[in-house]
DRENDO-1510 file (C-alpha; in Angstrom, 1 decimal, always signed):
<recs>
REC; n; res; u; v; w
REC; 1; MET; -14.3; +8.9; +13.5 .
REC; 2; ILE; -11.0; +7.3; +12.3 .
REC; 3; ARG; -11.4; +3.7; +11.3 .
REC; 4; LYS; -8.2; +1.6; +10.8 .
REC; 5; GLY; -6.9; -1.8; +11.6 .
REC; 6; ILE; -10.4; -3.3; +11.3 .
REC; 7; ASP; -10.7; -7.0; +10.5 .
REC; 8; GLY; -11.8; -7.7; +7.0 .
REC; 9; GLY; -12.1; -11.2; +5.4 .
REC; 10; SER; -15.8; -11.3; +4.7 .
REC; 11; PHE; -15.2; -11.4; +1.0 .
REC; 12; LYS; -13.4; -14.6; -0.2 .
REC; 13; PRO; -13.0; -14.9; -4.0 .
REC; 14; LEU; -11.2; -18.2; -3.4 .
REC; 15; SER; -12.6; -21.3; -1.7 .
REC; 16; GLU; -10.4; -23.2; +0.7 .
REC; 17; GLU; -9.9; -25.8; -2.0 .
REC; 18; SER; -8.9; -23.2; -4.5 .
REC; 19; VAL; -6.3; -21.7; -2.1 .
REC; 20; ALA; -4.9; -25.1; -1.6 .
REC; 21; LYS; -4.6; -25.7; -5.3 .
REC; 22; ILE; -2.9; -22.4; -6.0 .
REC; 23; HIS; -0.4; -23.2; -3.1 .
REC; 24; GLN; +0.3; -26.7; -4.5 .
REC; 25; SER; +0.9; -25.2; -8.0 .
REC; 26; ALA; +3.2; -22.5; -6.6 .
REC; 27; MET; +5.2; -25.1; -4.7 .
REC; 28; ARG; +5.5; -27.2; -7.9 .
REC; 29; VAL; +6.8; -24.2; -9.8 .
REC; 30; ILE; +9.4; -23.5; -7.1 .
REC; 31; GLU; +10.5; -27.1; -7.1 .
REC; 32; GLU; +10.2; -28.2; -10.7 .
REC; 33; VAL; +10.5; -25.0; -12.8 .
REC; 34; GLY; +12.4; -22.7; -10.5 .
REC; 35; PHE; +13.2; -19.0; -10.9 .
REC; 36; GLU; +16.0; -16.9; -12.2 .
REC; 37; VAL; +18.3; -15.1; -9.8 .
REC; 38; ASN; +20.7; -12.6; -11.4 .
REC; 39; SER; +22.3; -11.3; -8.2 .
REC; 40; PRO; +25.5; -13.3; -7.6 .
REC; 41; THR; +25.2; -12.6; -3.9 .
REC; 42; ALA; +21.6; -13.8; -3.8 .
REC; 43; LEU; +22.5; -16.8; -6.0 .
REC; 44; ASP; +25.2; -17.9; -3.5 .
REC; 45; LEU; +22.9; -17.5; -0.6 .
REC; 46; PHE; +20.2; -19.7; -2.1 .
REC; 47; GLU; +22.8; -22.4; -2.9 .
REC; 48; LYS; +24.2; -22.3; +0.6 .
REC; 49; ALA; +20.6; -22.6; +1.9 .
REC; 50; GLY; +20.1; -25.9; +0.1 .
REC; 51; ALA; +18.7; -24.8; -3.3 .
REC; 52; ARG; +19.6; -26.6; -6.5 .
REC; 53; VAL; +21.3; -24.0; -8.6 .
REC; 54; GLU; +22.0; -24.2; -12.3 .
REC; 55; ARG; +24.8; -21.6; -12.7 .
REC; 56; GLU; +24.7; -21.4; -16.5 .
REC; 57; ASN; +21.2; -20.0; -16.6 .
REC; 58; ARG; +21.1; -18.8; -12.9 .
REC; 59; ARG; +18.1; -21.0; -12.2 .
REC; 60; VAL; +17.2; -21.7; -8.6 .
REC; 61; CYS; +14.9; -24.6; -7.4 .
REC; 62; LEU; +14.0; -25.5; -3.9 .
REC; 63; SER; +12.2; -28.5; -2.5 .
REC; 64; GLN; +8.7; -27.8; -1.3 .
REC; 65; ASP; +9.7; -28.7; +2.3 .
REC; 66; ARG; +12.6; -26.3; +2.2 .
REC; 67; ALA; +10.5; -23.5; +0.7 .
REC; 68; ILE; +7.9; -23.9; +3.4 .
REC; 69; GLU; +10.6; -24.0; +6.1 .
REC; 70; LEU; +12.0; -20.6; +4.9 .
REC; 71; ILE; +8.5; -19.0; +4.6 .
REC; 72; ARG; +7.7; -20.1; +8.1 .
REC; 73; ARG; +10.7; -18.2; +9.4 .
REC; 74; ALA; +9.1; -14.9; +8.5 .
REC; 75; PRO; +7.1; -13.2; +11.2 .
REC; 76; PRO; +3.3; -13.3; +10.9 .
REC; 77; GLU; +3.0; -9.6; +11.8 .
REC; 78; VAL; +5.0; -6.5; +11.0 .
REC; 79; ARG; +4.8; -3.3; +13.0 .
REC; 80; LEU; +5.2; -0.1; +11.0 .
REC; 81; CYS; +5.6; +3.0; +13.2 .
REC; 82; GLY; +5.0; +6.7; +12.8 .
REC; 83; GLN; +6.9; +9.5; +14.5 .
REC; 84; ASP; +3.7; +9.9; +16.4 .
REC; 85; ALA; +2.7; +6.6; +18.0 .
REC; 86; ARG; -1.0; +7.1; +17.2 .
REC; 87; HIS; +0.0; +6.4; +13.6 .
REC; 88; ASP; +1.5; +3.0; +14.4 .
REC; 89; ILE; +0.0; +0.1; +12.4 .
REC; 90; LEU; +0.3; -3.7; +12.8 .
REC; 91; LEU; +0.1; -5.6; +9.6 .
REC; 92; GLY; -1.1; -9.2; +9.8 .
REC; 93; GLY; -4.1; -11.3; +10.1 .
REC; 94; ASN; -7.1; -9.7; +8.4 .
REC; 95; ARG; -6.5; -6.2; +9.7 .
REC; 96; VAL; -6.9; -3.5; +7.0 .
REC; 97; TYR; -5.0; -0.3; +6.5 .
REC; 98; THR; -4.7; +2.0; +3.5 .
REC; 99; GLY; -2.0; +4.2; +2.0 .
REC; 100; THR; -0.6; +5.9; -1.0 .
REC; 101; GLY; +1.7; +4.3; -3.6 .
REC; 102; GLY; +4.0; +5.1; -6.5 .
REC; 103; THR; +6.1; +6.0; -8.1 .
REC; 104; ALA; +4.3; +8.4; -10.4 .
REC; 105; LEU; +6.3; +10.5; -12.9 .
REC; 106; TYR; +3.6; +13.2; -13.4 .
REC; 107; VAL; +1.2; +15.5; -11.6 .
REC; 108; TYR; -2.3; +16.3; -12.9 .
REC; 109; GLU; -3.9; +19.6; -12.1 .
REC; 110; PRO; -7.6; +19.5; -12.8 .
REC; 111; ALA; -8.0; +23.3; -12.8 .
REC; 112; THR; -6.0; +23.4; -16.1 .
REC; 113; ASP; -6.6; +19.9; -17.2 .
REC; 114; LEU; -2.9; +19.5; -17.8 .
REC; 115; LYS; -0.2; +17.2; -16.4 .
REC; 116; ARG; +3.5; +18.0; -15.9 .
REC; 117; PRO; +6.6; +16.2; -14.6 .
REC; 118; ALA; +6.6; +15.7; -10.8 .
REC; 119; THR; +9.2; +17.6; -8.7 .
REC; 120; LEU; +10.5; +17.3; -5.2 .
REC; 121; GLU; +8.3; +20.2; -4.2 .
REC; 122; ASP; +5.3; +18.2; -5.4 .
REC; 123; LEU; +6.3; +15.3; -3.2 .
REC; 124; LYS; +6.6; +17.6; -0.1 .
REC; 125; ARG; +3.1; +19.0; -0.9 .
REC; 126; PHE; +1.6; +15.5; -1.2 .
REC; 127; THR; +3.3; +14.5; +2.1 .
REC; 128; ARG; +1.8; +17.4; +3.9 .
REC; 129; LEU; -1.6; +16.7; +2.5 .
REC; 130; VAL; -1.6; +13.0; +3.4 .
REC; 131; ASN; -0.5; +14.0; +7.0 .
REC; 132; GLN; -3.9; +15.7; +7.3 .
REC; 133; LEU; -6.1; +12.9; +5.7 .
REC; 134; ASP; -7.5; +10.5; +8.4 .
REC; 135; ASN; -8.5; +7.6; +6.1 .
REC; 136; ILE; -5.0; +7.3; +4.6 .
REC; 137; HIS; -3.0; +5.5; +7.3 .
REC; 138; LEU; +0.4; +5.1; +5.8 .
REC; 139; PHE; +2.5; +7.3; +3.5 .
REC; 140; MET; +4.1; +5.5; +0.6 .
REC; 141; LEU; +6.3; +7.9; -1.4 .
REC; 142; PRO; +4.1; +8.5; -4.4 .
REC; 143; THR; +6.1; +10.5; -6.9 .
REC; 144; TYR; +9.5; +10.6; -8.5 .
REC; 145; PRO; +11.4; +14.0; -8.5 .
REC; 146; ASN; +12.3; +14.2; -12.1 .
REC; 147; GLU; +14.8; +17.1; -11.6 .
REC; 148; LEU; +17.2; +15.0; -9.3 .
REC; 149; PRO; +19.9; +12.6; -10.4 .
REC; 150; VAL; +19.1; +9.0; -9.4 .
REC; 151; GLU; +21.9; +9.1; -6.8 .
REC; 152; GLN; +20.0; +11.8; -4.9 .
REC; 153; VAL; +16.5; +10.4; -5.2 .
REC; 154; ASP; +16.4; +7.9; -2.3 .
REC; 155; VAL; +17.6; +10.3; +0.4 .
REC; 156; ASN; +15.5; +13.3; -0.9 .
REC; 157; ARG; +12.3; +11.2; -1.2 .
REC; 158; PHE; +12.6; +9.8; +2.3 .
REC; 159; PHE; +13.6; +13.1; +3.8 .
REC; 160; ALA; +10.6; +14.8; +2.2 .
REC; 161; GLY; +8.5; +12.1; +3.9 .
REC; 162; LEU; +10.1; +12.2; +7.4 .
REC; 163; ASP; +10.1; +16.0; +7.4 .
REC; 164; ASN; +6.5; +16.5; +6.5 .
REC; 165; THR; +4.4; +13.8; +8.1 .
REC; 166; ALA; +4.2; +11.9; +11.4 .
REC; 167; LYS; +2.9; +8.8; +9.6 .
REC; 168; HIS; +5.0; +5.8; +8.7 .
REC; 169; ILE; +7.1; +6.2; +5.5 .
REC; 170; MET; +7.4; +3.5; +2.9 .
REC; 171; GLY; +9.1; +3.8; -0.4 .
REC; 172; GLY; +10.8; +2.1; -3.3 .
REC; 173; VAL; +14.6; +2.4; -3.4 .
REC; 174; TYR; +17.0; +2.8; -6.3 .
REC; 175; THR; +20.7; +2.5; -5.2 .
REC; 176; LEU; +22.6; +0.6; -2.5 .
REC; 177; ASP; +24.2; +3.8; -1.3 .
REC; 178; GLY; +20.7; +5.3; -1.1 .
REC; 179; VAL; +19.5; +2.5; +1.0 .
REC; 180; GLN; +22.3; +2.9; +3.5 .
REC; 181; GLN; +21.9; +6.7; +3.6 .
REC; 182; VAL; +18.2; +6.5; +4.1 .
REC; 183; ILE; +18.7; +4.0; +7.0 .
REC; 184; ARG; +21.2; +6.4; +8.6 .
REC; 185; MET; +18.8; +9.3; +8.2 .
REC; 186; ALA; +16.0; +7.3; +9.9 .
REC; 187; GLU; +18.4; +6.3; +12.7 .
REC; 188; ILE; +19.0; +10.0; +13.4 .
REC; 189; VAL; +15.3; +10.7; +13.5 .
REC; 190; ALA; +14.5; +7.7; +15.7 .
REC; 191; GLY; +17.4; +8.5; +18.0 .
REC; 192; SER; +19.7; +5.4; +17.4 .
REC; 193; ASP; +20.0; +2.3; +15.3 .
REC; 194; ASP; +18.4; +0.3; +18.2 .
REC; 195; ALA; +15.6; +2.7; +18.5 .
REC; 196; LEU; +14.9; +2.4; +14.8 .
REC; 197; LYS; +14.8; -1.4; +15.0 .
REC; 198; GLN; +12.4; -1.1; +17.9 .
REC; 199; ARG; +10.2; +1.4; +16.2 .
REC; 200; PRO; +10.8; +1.3; +12.4 .
REC; 201; LEU; +9.8; +4.7; +11.0 .
REC; 202; ILE; +10.6; +3.6; +7.4 .
REC; 203; SER; +10.1; +0.5; +5.3 .
REC; 204; MET; +11.3; -0.3; +1.8 .
REC; 205; VAL; +10.0; -1.9; -1.4 .
REC; 206; THR; +12.0; -4.3; -3.7 .
REC; 207; CYS; +10.3; -5.8; -6.7 .
REC; 208; SER; +10.6; -9.1; -8.5 .
REC; 209; ILE; +10.2; -9.2; -12.3 .
REC; 210; SER; +7.4; -11.4; -13.5 .
REC; 211; PRO; +7.5; -14.1; -14.5 .
REC; 212; LEU; +9.9; -15.9; -12.1 .
REC; 213; LYS; +12.9; -13.5; -12.2 .
REC; 214; MET; +14.9; -11.6; -9.7 .
REC; 215; ASP; +17.3; -9.0; -11.3 .
REC; 216; TRP; +20.8; -8.3; -10.1 .
REC; 217; HIS; +20.0; -4.9; -8.7 .
REC; 218; TYR; +16.9; -5.7; -6.7 .
REC; 219; GLY; +18.5; -9.0; -5.5 .
REC; 220; ASP; +21.3; -7.0; -4.0 .
REC; 221; LEU; +18.9; -4.5; -2.5 .
REC; 222; ILE; +16.9; -7.2; -0.8 .
REC; 223; VAL; +20.0; -8.6; +0.8 .
REC; 224; ALA; +21.2; -5.2; +2.0 .
REC; 225; ILE; +17.8; -4.3; +3.5 .
REC; 226; ALA; +17.3; -7.7; +5.2 .
REC; 227; ARG; +20.7; -7.4; +6.8 .
REC; 228; SER; +19.6; -4.1; +8.3 .
REC; 229; SER; +16.4; -5.6; +9.7 .
REC; 230; ILE; +14.4; -2.8; +8.1 .
REC; 231; PRO; +10.9; -4.0; +7.1 .
REC; 232; VAL; +10.8; -4.9; +3.4 .
REC; 233; VAL; +8.0; -5.5; +0.9 .
REC; 234; CYS; +8.6; -8.1; -1.9 .
REC; 235; PRO; +5.8; -7.4; -4.4 .
REC; 236; ALA; +5.4; -8.8; -7.9 .
REC; 237; GLU; +3.4; -7.4; -10.8 .
REC; 238; PRO; +2.3; -10.2; -13.2 .
REC; 239; LEU; +0.0; -9.1; -15.9 .
REC; 240; CYS; -2.7; -11.5; -17.3 .
REC; 241; GLY; -1.8; -12.5; -20.8 .
REC; 242; ALA; +1.5; -10.8; -20.8 .
REC; 243; THR; +3.8; -11.8; -17.9 .
REC; 244; SER; +1.5; -14.4; -16.6 .
REC; 245; PRO; -1.1; -16.8; -18.0 .
REC; 246; VAL; -4.3; -14.9; -19.0 .
REC; 247; THR; -6.4; -16.7; -16.5 .
REC; 248; LEU; -6.7; -15.2; -13.0 .
REC; 249; ALA; -5.8; -18.5; -11.3 .
REC; 250; GLY; -2.6; -18.8; -13.5 .
REC; 251; ASN; -1.7; -15.2; -12.6 .
REC; 252; LEU; -2.1; -16.0; -8.9 .
REC; 253; VAL; +0.4; -18.8; -9.2 .
REC; 254; ILE; +3.0; -16.5; -10.8 .
REC; 255; GLN; +2.3; -13.8; -8.3 .
REC; 256; THR; +2.6; -16.1; -5.3 .
REC; 257; VAL; +6.0; -17.6; -6.5 .
REC; 258; ASP; +7.4; -14.2; -7.5 .
REC; 259; SER; +6.7; -12.7; -4.1 .
REC; 260; LEU; +7.8; -15.7; -2.2 .
REC; 261; MET; +11.2; -15.5; -4.0 .
REC; 262; GLY; +11.9; -12.3; -2.1 .
REC; 263; VAL; +10.3; -13.6; +1.2 .
REC; 264; MET; +12.6; -16.7; +1.1 .
REC; 265; LEU; +15.7; -14.7; +0.4 .
REC; 266; THR; +15.1; -12.3; +3.3 .
REC; 267; GLN; +14.8; -15.3; +5.7 .
REC; 268; ILE; +18.0; -16.9; +4.3 .
REC; 269; VAL; +19.9; -13.6; +4.9 .
REC; 270; ASN; +18.4; -12.8; +8.3 .
REC; 271; PRO; +15.9; -15.2; +9.8 .
REC; 272; GLY; +13.0; -13.2; +11.3 .
REC; 273; THR; +13.4; -10.2; +8.9 .
REC; 274; PRO; +10.1; -8.3; +8.9 .
REC; 275; VAL; +9.0; -9.0; +5.4 .
REC; 276; ILE; +5.7; -8.3; +3.7 .
REC; 277; PHE; +4.3; -10.6; +0.9 .
REC; 278; GLY; +3.1; -8.3; -1.9 .
REC; 279; SER; +1.0; -8.1; -5.0 .
REC; 280; VAL; +0.6; -5.6; -7.8 .
REC; 281; ALA; -1.1; -8.2; -10.0 .
REC; 282; SER; -3.4; -6.9; -12.7 .
REC; 283; SER; -4.7; -7.5; -16.2 .
REC; 284; THR; -3.7; -6.5; -19.7 .
REC; 285; ASP; -5.8; -4.8; -22.4 .
REC; 286; LEU; -4.7; -7.3; -25.1 .
REC; 287; ARG; -6.0; -5.0; -27.8 .
REC; 288; TYR; -3.2; -2.5; -27.1 .
REC; 289; LEU; -1.0; -4.5; -24.7 .
REC; 290; ASN; -1.6; -1.9; -22.0 .
REC; 291; TYR; -1.2; -2.4; -18.3 .
REC; 292; LEU; -4.5; -1.8; -16.6 .
REC; 293; ALA; -4.7; -0.2; -13.1 .
REC; 294; GLY; -8.5; +0.1; -12.7 .
REC; 295; SER; -9.8; -3.2; -13.9 .
REC; 296; ILE; -12.2; -5.2; -11.7 .
REC; 297; GLU; -9.9; -8.2; -12.3 .
REC; 298; MET; -7.1; -6.3; -10.5 .
REC; 299; GLY; -9.4; -6.1; -7.5 .
REC; 300; LEU; -10.2; -9.8; -7.6 .
REC; 301; LEU; -6.5; -10.7; -8.0 .
REC; 302; ASN; -5.5; -8.7; -5.0 .
REC; 303; ALA; -8.4; -9.8; -2.9 .
REC; 304; ALA; -7.4; -13.4; -3.7 .
REC; 305; GLY; -3.8; -12.5; -2.9 .
REC; 306; ALA; -4.9; -11.5; +0.6 .
REC; 307; GLN; -6.3; -15.1; +1.0 .
REC; 308; MET; -2.9; -16.5; -0.1 .
REC; 309; ALA; -1.1; -14.3; +2.4 .
REC; 310; GLN; -3.4; -15.4; +5.2 .
REC; 311; PHE; -2.8; -19.0; +4.1 .
REC; 312; TYR; +1.0; -18.5; +4.5 .
REC; 313; LYS; +0.5; -16.4; +7.7 .
REC; 314; LEU; +2.3; -13.4; +6.1 .
REC; 315; PRO; +1.4; -9.7; +6.2 .
REC; 316; PHE; +0.1; -8.6; +2.8 .
REC; 317; TYR; +0.7; -5.6; +0.6 .
REC; 318; ALA; -2.1; -5.4; -1.9 .
REC; 319; THR; -2.9; -3.0; -4.7 .
REC; 320; GLY; -6.2; -1.2; -5.2 .
REC; 321; GLY; -7.7; +2.3; -5.7 .
REC; 322; MET; -6.1; +3.3; -9.0 .
REC; 323; THR; -7.9; +4.3; -12.2 .
REC; 324; ASP; -7.0; +4.3; -15.8 .
REC; 325; SER; -8.9; +7.6; -16.3 .
REC; 326; LYS; -7.0; +10.7; -17.3 .
REC; 327; VAL; -9.3; +13.1; -15.5 .
REC; 328; LEU; -11.4; +13.2; -12.3 .
REC; 329; ASP; -14.5; +11.8; -13.8 .
REC; 330; ALA; -17.0; +9.0; -13.0 .
REC; 331; GLN; -14.6; +6.3; -14.2 .
REC; 332; SER; -12.0; +7.6; -11.8 .
REC; 333; GLY; -14.4; +7.2; -9.0 .
REC; 334; TYR; -15.9; +3.8; -9.7 .
REC; 335; GLU; -12.6; +2.1; -10.6 .
REC; 336; SER; -10.9; +3.4; -7.4 .
REC; 337; ALA; -13.9; +2.5; -5.2 .
REC; 338; LEU; -14.4; -1.0; -6.6 .
REC; 339; THR; -10.8; -2.3; -6.3 .
REC; 340; ASN; -10.3; -0.7; -2.9 .
REC; 341; MET; -13.6; -2.2; -1.6 .
REC; 342; LEU; -12.7; -5.8; -2.9 .
REC; 343; CYS; -9.2; -5.6; -1.3 .
REC; 344; ALA; -10.5; -4.3; +2.0 .
REC; 345; LEU; -13.4; -6.7; +2.4 .
REC; 346; ALA; -10.9; -9.6; +1.7 .
REC; 347; GLY; -8.8; -8.4; +4.6 .
REC; 348; ALA; -5.8; -7.1; +2.7 .
REC; 349; ASN; -3.5; -5.7; +5.4 .
REC; 350; PHE; -2.1; -2.7; +3.5 .
REC; 351; ILE; -3.8; -1.5; +0.4 .
REC; 352; HIS; -1.1; +0.5; -1.4 .
REC; 353; ASP; -1.9; +2.9; -4.3 .
REC; 354; SER; -5.3; +3.3; -2.7 .
REC; 355; ALA; -5.3; +7.1; -3.0 .
REC; 356; GLY; -4.2; +9.7; -5.5 .
REC; 357; LEU; -3.0; +7.7; -8.5 .
REC; 358; MET; -4.5; +7.8; -12.0 .
REC; 359; GLU; -3.6; +7.2; -15.7 .
REC; 360; PHE; -2.1; +3.7; -15.3 .
REC; 361; ALA; -0.3; +4.8; -12.1 .
REC; 362; LEU; +1.8; +7.3; -14.1 .
REC; 363; THR; +0.1; +10.4; -12.6 .
REC; 364; MET; -0.6; +11.8; -9.1 .
REC; 365; CYS; -3.3; +14.3; -8.2 .
REC; 366; ALA; -3.8; +16.2; -5.0 .
REC; 367; GLU; -7.6; +16.5; -5.5 .
REC; 368; LYS; -7.8; +12.8; -6.1 .
REC; 369; LEU; -6.1; +12.2; -2.7 .
REC; 370; VAL; -9.0; +14.0; -1.1 .
REC; 371; ILE; -11.6; +12.3; -3.2 .
REC; 372; ASP; -10.0; +8.9; -2.4 .
REC; 373; ASP; -9.8; +9.7; +1.3 .
REC; 374; GLU; -13.6; +10.1; +1.2 .
REC; 375; ILE; -13.9; +6.8; -0.7 .
REC; 376; LEU; -11.7; +5.0; +1.8 .
REC; 377; GLY; -13.7; +6.3; +4.7 .
REC; 378; MET; -16.8; +4.6; +3.2 .
REC; 379; VAL; -14.8; +1.5; +2.4 .
REC; 380; MET; -13.5; +1.1; +5.9 .
REC; 381; ARG; -17.1; +1.6; +7.2 .
REC; 382; ALA; -18.1; -1.3; +5.0 .
REC; 383; VAL; -15.3; -3.4; +6.4 .
REC; 384; GLU; -16.7; -2.9; +9.9 .
REC; 385; CYS; -20.0; -4.6; +8.7 .
REC; 386; ILE; -23.0; -4.4; +11.0 .
REC; 387; ARG; -22.8; -4.6; +14.7 .
REC; 388; VAL; -25.6; -6.7; +16.2 .
REC; 389; ASP; -26.1; -6.7; +20.0 .
REC; 390; ASP; -28.7; -5.6; +22.5 .
REC; 391; GLU; -27.7; -1.9; +22.2 .
REC; 392; THR; -27.8; -1.8; +18.4 .
REC; 393; LEU; -31.0; -3.9; +18.1 .
REC; 394; ALA; -32.6; -1.2; +20.3 .
REC; 395; PHE; -35.7; -3.2; +21.3 .
REC; 396; ASP; -36.4; -1.2; +24.4 .
REC; 397; LEU; -36.3; +2.0; +22.4 .
REC; 398; ILE; -38.5; +0.6; +19.7 .
REC; 399; LYS; -41.0; -0.5; +22.4 .
REC; 400; GLN; -40.8; +3.0; +24.0 .
REC; 401; VAL; -41.4; +4.9; +20.8 .
REC; 402; GLY; -44.0; +2.6; +19.4 .
REC; 403; PRO; -46.1; +2.7; +16.2 .
REC; 404; GLY; -46.0; +6.0; +14.4 .
REC; 405; GLY; -43.3; +7.6; +16.6 .
REC; 406; ASN; -39.9; +8.9; +15.6 .
REC; 407; PHE; -36.3; +8.4; +16.9 .
REC; 408; VAL; -34.8; +11.8; +16.1 .
REC; 409; THR; -34.6; +13.2; +19.6 .
REC; 410; ALA; -33.6; +9.9; +21.3 .
REC; 411; LYS; -30.4; +9.7; +23.3 .
REC; 412; HIS; -29.7; +6.4; +21.5 .
REC; 413; THR; -29.7; +8.3; +18.1 .
REC; 414; ARG; -27.2; +10.9; +19.4 .
REC; 415; HIS; -25.0; +8.2; +20.8 .
REC; 416; PHE; -24.8; +6.1; +17.6 .
REC; 417; MET; -25.3; +8.6; +14.8 .
REC; 418; ARG; -21.6; +9.1; +14.1 .
REC; 419; SER; -20.2; +5.7; +14.8 .
REC; 420; GLU; -22.9; +3.8; +12.9 .
REC; 421; HIS; -22.9; +6.2; +9.9 .
REC; 422; TYR; -19.9; +7.5; +7.9 .
REC; 423; GLN; -19.8; +11.3; +8.1 .
REC; 424; PRO; -18.6; +12.6; +4.7 .
REC; 425; THR; -16.3; +15.6; +4.5 .
REC; 426; LEU; -16.4; +16.0; +0.7 .
REC; 427; SER; -19.6; +14.4; -0.6 .
REC; 428; ASP; -22.5; +16.8; -1.5 .
REC; 429; ARG; -25.7; +15.9; +0.3 .
REC; 430; LYS; -27.5; +19.3; +0.1 .
REC; 431; SER; -30.6; +20.2; -1.8 .
REC; 432; ARG; -30.1; +21.5; -5.4 .
REC; 433; GLU; -31.0; +25.0; -4.2 .
REC; 434; GLU; -28.4; +24.9; -1.4 .
REC; 435; TRP; -25.7; +23.4; -3.7 .
REC; 436; ALA; -26.4; +26.2; -6.2 .
REC; 437; GLU; -26.1; +28.9; -3.5 .
REC; 438; ASP; -22.7; +27.4; -2.6 .
REC; 439; GLY; -21.4; +27.9; -6.1 .
REC; 440; GLN; -22.5; +24.7; -7.9 .
REC; 441; LYS; -19.1; +23.2; -7.4 .
REC; 442; ALA; -18.2; +19.8; -8.9 .
REC; 443; THR; -16.6; +17.2; -6.7 .
REC; 444; TRP; -13.0; +18.0; -7.8 .
REC; 445; GLU; -13.6; +21.7; -7.1 .
REC; 446; ARG; -14.8; +21.0; -3.6 .
REC; 447; ALA; -11.7; +18.7; -3.2 .
REC; 448; SER; -9.5; +21.5; -4.4 .
REC; 449; ASP; -10.9; +23.8; -1.6 .
REC; 450; ILE; -10.1; +21.1; +0.9 .
REC; 451; VAL; -6.6; +20.7; -0.5 .
REC; 452; GLN; -5.8; +24.3; +0.1 .
REC; 453; ARG; -7.3; +24.4; +3.6 .
REC; 454; LEU; -5.4; +21.3; +4.7 .
REC; 455; LEU; -2.1; +22.5; +3.3 .
REC; 456; ALA; -2.6; +25.8; +5.2 .
REC; 457; GLU; -3.3; +23.9; +8.4 .
REC; 458; HIS; -0.3; +21.6; +8.1 .
REC; 459; ASN; +2.2; +22.0; +11.0 .
REC; 460; HIS; +4.4; +18.8; +11.2 .
REC; 461; ARG; +8.1; +19.3; +10.8 .
REC; 462; LEU; +11.1; +17.4; +12.2 .
REC; 463; PRO; +12.5; +19.1; +15.4 .
REC; 464; ALA; +15.0; +21.8; +14.4 .
REC; 465; VAL; +17.9; +20.0; +16.0 .
REC; 466; THR; +17.1; +16.7; +14.4 .
REC; 467; ARG; +16.6; +18.3; +11.1 .
REC; 468; GLN; +20.0; +20.0; +11.2 .
REC; 469; GLN; +21.6; +16.7; +12.2 .
REC; 470; VAL; +20.1; +15.0; +9.2 .
REC; 471; LEU; +21.1; +17.8; +6.8 .
REC; 472; SER; +24.7; +17.7; +8.1 .
REC; 473; ALA; +25.0; +13.9; +8.1 .
REC; 474; ILE; +23.4; +12.9; +4.8 .
REC; 475; PRO; +25.1; +14.1; +1.5 .
REC; 476; GLY; +22.9; +15.1; -1.4 .
REC; 477; LEU; +19.9; +16.5; +0.5 .
REC; 478; VAL; +18.0; +19.4; -1.1 .
REC; 479; ASP; +16.6; +21.5; +1.7 .
</recs>
């Protein structure tokens, strides 16, 4: 049973008063402190929109009223479509979806316990695998093909996605020319530019630099994407004690402002641009000044970020599911499970990085994709909570069976056994004797078997005519 788009929101790390205080502090920062905008184009746009601009230090400040006016232009829901409509998702409210994330530079292979630089072929393999995993609803391009020059990365990453999965493709972008070529590619696959706007098969990610900074390159990219009406995510990655105050509340203020910078710019460029408020907020190990991907504080920050997005009525891109572990061990499992669970229960709309990533988000692993798919199935079951009605209370059945009876053969049991209880595909629930007879395989070994089976079963490719059109029209593609 596939579970997606289920309403979360039962977990609220922030009270209503706390949400209001973070909002008020964020608005004060926007008005009194401001933020640095290094793109001349973006700087001009902010000034024309009524911002106070200090040209000598590229500082932008907006009144609280003007900031709220711009934020309210953004749509409260964003539809992300797959080539197959059954993979369409609608971000907004408390609805929860999960997906991969990136961009990892390495691939870990547990059979050899070694990692190596990621290649384009790895990306295609991960795409095919995610196409087969039911609990991963959206494919965010998770690896960087190290063998390609940066000028060819955007088109080849998105082509690998479009050619190997029917799910929606999201990805970070690196060059303005790459953005234009990727959009052209998606228009060919969709059928036309209008068809792509009606059913966006792709979305793009542009990051702010914490604290309170928009660089030249990403400022220009936000402007270009907003003009095209392609859905765009504006995440920020403040780190407690490094690029934000060490307190979680202080981090949330920085994260809110950093993401809203991008949101406001998209609405200045093109009011109504489908934009997604985003967070990659986490903590820092101040002993070594390391970024942490699996800390419980990361889960709390992104769950709280979901509440801030709901306050602003913006779709939310959260971060969870990663681990700082270097291998597929207990740490890998509990860190991924805890942060995914907190985000999902808080109603984060799209939990990116929720599957496959490890080692501070530097490394991707096929077996971990399968393990995390199992975790996400359990997480989504938890988001559903407990249905209580006359059918599930089962009073008439209890009365019929009576004291000392059993419910094994009841029609009620057959009817509800799969929908009420998550059915694992990876977890071992056999007796020790049965497990031994099956080879005494560890979790990652069973996951490896599933990887091979799913890759062998994969059958999604672009139609031959469409594929040839793309290859002919887009320079730099590696077939």
